C-alpha positions in Angstrom: -15.2 2.1 -7.3 -11.6 0.2 -6.5 -9.4 0.5 -3.5 -5.8 -0.1 -3.3 -3.0 -0.3 -0.2 -0.2 1.2 -1.0 1.6 1.7 2.6 0.2 -1.1 4.4 1.2 -1.7 7.9 4.6 -3.8 7.8 3.7 -6.9 9.6 0.3 -7.5 7.6 0.7 -8.9 3.7 -1.6 -7.3 1.0 -1.7 -8.1 -2.6 -0.1 -4.7 -4.4 -3.4 -4.8 -7.1 -6.4 -2.7 -6.6 -9.9 -4.8 -5.6 -12.8 -3.5 -6.0 -15.3 -2.3 -3.4 -18.9 -0.9 -3.1 -19.1 3.0 -2.0 -21.8 3.8 0.5 -20.7 7.5 1.5 -18.5 9.8 -0.2 -17.9 13.6 1.6 -14.8 15.9 1.2 -12.8 14.5 3.6 -13.7 11.1 4.8 -15.3 7.7 2.4 -16.8 4.7 3.9 -17.2 1.8 1.6 -17.6 -1.8 1.9 -14.6 -4.4 1.2 -14.3 -8.2 1.4 -11.2 -8.0 3.5 -9.8 -6.5 6.8 -7.9 -2.9 6.5 -6.4 -1.4 10.2 -6.4 2.3 11.8 -3.7 4.2 9.7 -3.1 1.8 7.1 -2.8 4.3 3.8 -4.6 4.0 0.4 -5.3 5.2 -2.7 -9.5 5.2 -3.9 -9.8 5.4 -7.5 -12.8 7.2 -7.9 -14.4 8.8 -11.8 -13.1 12.0 -10.3 -9.4 10.8 -10.1 -7.2 9.1 -7.8 -7.9 10.1 -3.9 -5.0 9.6 -1.6 -7.2 8.5 2.3 -5.8 6.5 5.9 -8.2 3.6 6.8 -9.6 5.6 10.7 -11.6 2.3 11.3 -12.4 -0.9 9.8 -16.0 -2.6 11.4 -16.6 -6.5 10.3 -20.3 -7.8 9.6 -19.0 -11.0 8.5 -15.8 -13.1 7.6 -16.7 -11.2 3.5 -17.8 -8.1 4.0 -16.0 -5.0 6.2 -17.1 -1.1 6.6 -13.9 0.8 6.4 -14.0 4.8 7.3 -10.8 6.8 5.6 -10.1 10.2 5.3 -9.3 12.0 2.6 -5.1 12.8 3.0 -4.1 16.4 2.7 
């Protein structure tokens, strides 16, 4: 799965391109995945899945180590 931050926080510089993520849980209303950089609540992103692009908003981000963060994102309706 790919993830692209489309609306970052104003004070956090982000690259424009998508990055790889590892999906953990997928439901109708939320996604949980691992990523190598920290994301912050309220950042808007697009997840590129096999069924298409899905707009989401970060709900939480938990640090596991310096290169692994667990993100929970709600599907934007």
